[in-house]
C-alpha positions in Angstrom: -0.4 66.1 -27.4 -2.6 66.6 -24.5 -2.4 64.9 -21.1 -5.2 64.7 -18.7 -4.5 64.0 -14.9 -6.9 61.8 -13.0 -7.9 61.7 -9.5 -8.2 58.5 -7.6 -10.3 57.8 -4.5 -11.4 54.8 -2.3 -14.9 55.5 -1.6 -16.3 52.3 0.0 -14.9 49.1 1.8 -12.3 50.9 4.0 -14.2 52.4 6.9 -11.0 51.9 9.1 -8.5 53.3 6.9 -6.4 50.2 6.5 -5.5 51.3 2.9 -4.2 54.4 1.1 -4.4 55.2 -2.4 -2.0 57.7 -4.2 -4.6 60.4 -5.5 -2.5 61.0 -8.5 -1.0 57.8 -9.5 -3.6 55.4 -8.2 -1.0 53.3 -6.4 -2.8 51.4 -3.6 -1.0 50.4 -0.4 -1.8 49.5 3.3 -1.6 52.4 5.8 -1.7 50.0 8.9 -1.2 46.4 9.8 -3.8 43.8 8.8 -5.4 41.1 10.9 -6.7 38.3 9.0 -8.6 37.0 12.2 -10.6 40.2 12.4 -11.0 40.9 8.8 -10.3 38.2 6.2 -11.1 40.1 3.0 -11.9 43.4 1.7 -13.9 44.7 -1.0 -12.7 48.3 -2.1 -14.6 50.6 -4.4 -12.0 52.9 -6.4 -13.2 55.9 -8.5 -11.0 57.5 -11.0 -12.0 61.2 -12.1 -10.7 63.4 -14.7 -10.5 67.2 -14.3 -12.7 68.0 -17.3 -15.8 69.9 -17.5 -18.2 68.3 -17.3 -16.2 65.7 -14.9 -16.1 62.1 -16.1 -15.4 59.1 -13.8 -15.0 55.4 -13.8 -15.6 53.0 -11.0 -13.7 49.5 -10.2 -14.1 47.2 -7.4 -11.0 45.6 -6.0 -11.2 42.3 -3.8 -8.3 41.8 -1.4 -7.7 38.6 0.5 -5.6 38.8 3.7 -3.4 35.7 3.8 -2.8 34.0 7.1 0.5 33.9 8.9 1.0 32.0 12.2 0.6 34.9 14.6 -1.7 33.1 17.0 -0.9 30.5 19.8 -3.4 27.7 20.6 -5.2 28.3 23.8 -7.0 26.0 26.3 -10.3 27.1 27.8 -8.8 26.4 31.4 -5.3 26.6 32.7 -5.9 23.3 34.8 -8.1 20.4 35.0 -8.9 18.2 38.0 -10.3 14.7 37.5 -11.4 11.8 39.8 -11.3 8.2 38.5 -12.2 5.2 40.2 -9.1 2.7 40.5 -10.8 -0.2 39.2 -11.8 1.6 35.9 -11.3 -0.3 32.8 -8.3 0.2 30.6 -9.3 2.5 27.9 -11.6 4.7 30.1 -11.8 8.3 28.8 -11.3 10.6 31.7 -11.0 14.1 30.0 -11.4 15.6 26.6 -9.4 18.9 26.1 -9.8 21.3 22.9 -7.7 24.0 22.2 -8.5 26.7 19.8 -6.4 28.7 17.3 -7.5 31.6 15.3 -5.2 30.8 12.4 -6.3 28.9 9.4 -5.1 25.7 7.6 -2.2 23.9 9.3 -1.4 27.2 11.3 -4.6 26.4 13.1 -4.6 22.7 13.2 -3.7 21.6 16.8 -2.1 18.3 17.9 -2.0 17.1 21.4 0.8 15.7 23.8 1.1 14.7 27.3 4.3 15.4 29.4 6.5 12.6 30.7 4.9 12.9 34.2 2.0 11.0 32.8 4.2 7.9 33.2 3.0 6.1 30.2 -0.4 5.4 32.2 -2.5 7.8 29.9 -2.6 8.7 26.3 -4.1 11.5 24.3 -5.6 11.1 20.7 -5.8 13.7 17.9 -9.2 14.8 19.4 -7.7 15.6 22.6 -9.2 12.6 24.6 -7.2 11.4 27.4 -7.9 7.8 28.3 -6.0 5.4 30.6 -3.8 2.8 28.7 -2.8 0.9 32.1 -4.6 -0.5 35.1 -4.7 2.0 38.3 -3.9 1.1 41.5 -4.5 3.7 44.3 -2.5 1.7 46.8 0.5 2.1 44.4 -0.1 5.8 43.3 -2.9 7.8 44.3 -2.5 10.7 42.1 -0.8 12.0 39.0 0.0 15.4 37.9 1.1 16.2 34.2 0.9 18.7 31.3 -1.3 18.4 28.4 0.3 20.6 25.3 -1.4 21.9 22.3 1.0 22.6 19.4 -0.2 23.9 15.9 0.9 22.3 12.8 2.7 25.3 11.2 5.6 24.2 9.0 7.9 26.5 10.7 8.2 27.9 14.1 4.9 26.2 15.5 3.2 27.8 18.4 2.0 26.0 21.6 0.0 26.2 24.8 -0.1 24.1 27.9 -2.6 23.3 30.8 -2.1 21.2 34.0 -4.1 18.1 34.6 -4.5 16.7 38.1 -5.8 12.9 38.2 -7.2 11.7 41.5 -7.4 7.8 41.8 -10.5 7.0 43.9 -10.3 4.3 46.2 -12.4 1.2 45.9 -12.6 -1.6 48.4 -10.3 -4.1 46.8 -8.1 -5.3 49.8 -9.2 -7.3 52.9 -8.0 -6.6 56.3 -4.7 -8.3 57.1 -3.6 -9.4 60.7 -0.1 -8.1 61.5 0.5 -11.3 63.6 -1.4 -14.5 62.7 -1.6 -16.8 64.7 -0.9 -14.7 67.8 0.5 -17.1 70.5 0.0 -15.8 74.3 1.2 -17.3 77.6 -0.8 -16.4 80.7 -1.4 -17.5 84.2 -4.5 -19.5 85.2 -4.5 -16.9 88.2 -4.7 -13.9 85.8 -7.3 -11.4 87.1 -10.5 -10.6 85.6 -10.6 -7.6 83.1 -6.8 -8.1 82.4 -5.7 -7.2 78.8 -4.8 -10.7 77.3 -3.8 -9.6 73.9 -4.6 -7.4 71.2 -5.3 -8.7 67.7 -4.4 -5.9 65.2 -5.3 -5.8 61.3 -4.2 -3.5 58.7 -6.1 -2.6 55.6 -4.4 -0.9 52.5 -7.5 0.8 51.3 -8.4 4.3 52.3 -11.2 5.9 54.4 -14.2 3.8 55.3 -12.7 1.0 53.2 -9.8 0.9 55.7 -11.8 1.4 58.8 -11.9 -2.1 60.8 -14.0 -3.8 63.3 -13.3 -6.6 65.4 -15.4 -9.5 66.8 -15.1 -13.2 67.8 -16.2 -15.9 64.9 -18.4 -17.5 67.3 -19.4 -16.7 70.9 -16.6 -17.1 73.4 -17.2 -17.5 77.1 -14.8 -16.0 79.5 -13.4 -13.4 77.0 -14.4 -10.1 75.5 -13.0 -8.1 72.4 -13.2 -4.3 71.9 -14.7 -4.0 68.3 -12.6 -0.8 67.7 -9.2 -1.8 69.0 -9.0 -5.6 68.9 -8.1 -5.7 72.6 -9.2 -9.0 74.3 -9.9 -9.1 78.0 -10.5 -11.6 80.5 -14.3 -11.7 81.7 -14.2 -14.8 84.1 -11.4 -16.5 86.1 -9.3 -18.9 84.3 -8.6 -21.0 87.4 -11.8 -23.2 86.7 -10.9 -24.3 83.2 -9.5 -27.6 82.9 -7.9 -27.0 79.6 -4.3 -25.7 79.2 -4.9 -24.2 75.9 -7.7 -22.0 74.4 -7.9 -21.1 70.7 -9.9 -18.0 69.8 -10.9 -16.9 66.2 -11.1 -13.2 65.6 -12.7 -11.6 62.5 -11.8 -8.2 61.3 -14.2 -6.7 58.9 -13.7 -3.2 56.9 -16.6 -0.8 56.5 -16.5 -0.9 52.6 -19.4 -1.7 50.4 -19.5 -4.6 50.0 -17.5 -5.1 53.4 -14.4 -7.4 53.1 -13.0 -9.5 56.1 -10.4 -12.0 57.2 -10.0 -14.2 60.2 -7.1 -14.6 62.5 -6.3 -17.0 65.3 -5.1 -16.5 68.9 -3.8 -19.3 70.8 -3.7 -18.9 74.5 -1.5 -21.1 76.7 -2.6 -21.3 80.3 -0.1 -22.1 82.8 0.3 -22.7 86.5 1.7 -19.8 88.3 4.6 -20.9 90.6 4.3 -20.1 94.2 6.1 -16.9 95.1 5.6 -16.6 98.9 7.4 -18.3 101.9 7.0 -21.9 102.3 8.3 -24.8 104.5 10.6 -27.4 102.8 8.3 -29.9 104.2 4.8 -29.8 105.1 5.3 -32.4 108.1 8.3 -32.7 110.6 8.7 -35.3 113.2 10.8 -34.2 115.9 11.7 -36.5 119.0 11.3 -34.6 122.2 12.0 -36.1 125.9 9.3 -36.0 128.6 11.7 -34.1 130.8 12.9 -31.5 128.5 13.5 -28.2 129.8 10.9 -25.6 129.0 
């Protein structure tokens, strides 16, 4: 009985030398690590030759599919996101859509999304990565939010994840009218107060921001004898009060912000005019009758 040995060779399909075949036994094995994400399958051509003369050979094609393992983490295209949103945006407004990619396949590459607790339940992310509001925003209550969005693959064991930072800035809208600090403001002044004297200051606050909180002041109607500083709300005397017959003056002050549209409110200042008591030397009586003899000594 004769035994003829064969020679086995890989002739095609392994340009990078990932496989090794035992030339005598024909045992095919890997010679280096495989990466399914780079090359998901191979088609190798294997030739078997005898040692006869003339030499005979046979060819076979071997199809190799590289199975996936969860060796890739999801990745976001950006490490951080910054978004502006108006505080009067409707609940359900989408402010950002994120998408993480994963080079694995099947459940190993399916990414689910979550928000960290710093989102405070104000925002929600769906399975598509859309982040939307689920509560009303109020810049005066909180002007910004910073939280993490997490992408986690769906591997049945040891899932991989990635995170990105999200900063949401709540943009102000003019939703607050100016509010007078003291209203009504009651002032007592003398009728002899000099002209240009500071009578009072009508001060208003506004909870909004920027131009929406910038306040101008004016009288509701034209007022004689007084002037108001449109920037500070200072009210000064323009003419003497001694000529007035009233003991009280009521002024109406309008505070208007610079928002669009502008909002305003009206405050009241009540000025009591009093007679100032005499502070110099004075006689007890304006007339004194004193008897004097005609021959009184000088």
